[in-house]
N, C-alpha and C positions, 0 to 999 in steps of 0.2 A: 504494500500500500504506500503510495507516494505521500510525502508529507513535508512540512517546512520546519521540522523540529531543529535540524542542524543550523539552518539560517537564523531562526529565532534565538537559539542558544548562543550563536556567535554574536548576534546583536546585543545580547545581555552580557557578553564576555564571561559566560559560565562554562565550566568544564562538564564533561559527561557525568562525572562523579557528583558534581554540585546539583545538576538536574535530577539525577537519580535520588540523591538525599532529599531534595525538596518534594519529590513525588512519592518517596517511600518505596522505591523499587531498586533492584540491583543495577549496577552500571551496565551490565551485559544487556539488560532490557532496553536501556537507552541506545546502546550500540545497535541492537536489532531493529529498534524503531527507526532510527536514522537511516539504516540500510534498506528499509522497506521490507524486511523479512519477518516482521511481526506486526499484526494488526491488534491494537490495544482493545481491552474490554471497554465497554461504554463508560463505566465509572472512571477508568484511567484516562480515557480520551477527554472527559470533562475536567479532570484534574489538570491535564496538560493545558487545556484551554484557559483555565483559571490562572495557572502559573504564568502563562505568557500574556494574559489579558486579551485573549482573542477568542471568537466563537470557534467551535470545533470545525465548522465548514471552512474556515480560513486556514486551518492547519493541515487538515487531511483532505486528500483528493479521493472522493468516493468513487469516481469513475474508474480509477485504476484498480479498485477492489474487485471488479467483476471479471 
């Protein structure tokens, strides 16, 4: 699933570990999310949106999930 997590993380100057800590997940989860190899659960997607102050639709590309 394509997403903008890497870009948003860079804009905030956060490491993958920092994002993982803020989300309460393992750093490997952030790595997999950024690589598009992992589609987050709905609760995690909303946590990501809240963390970056963006609606979920602005972070994740639903079209690439099909």
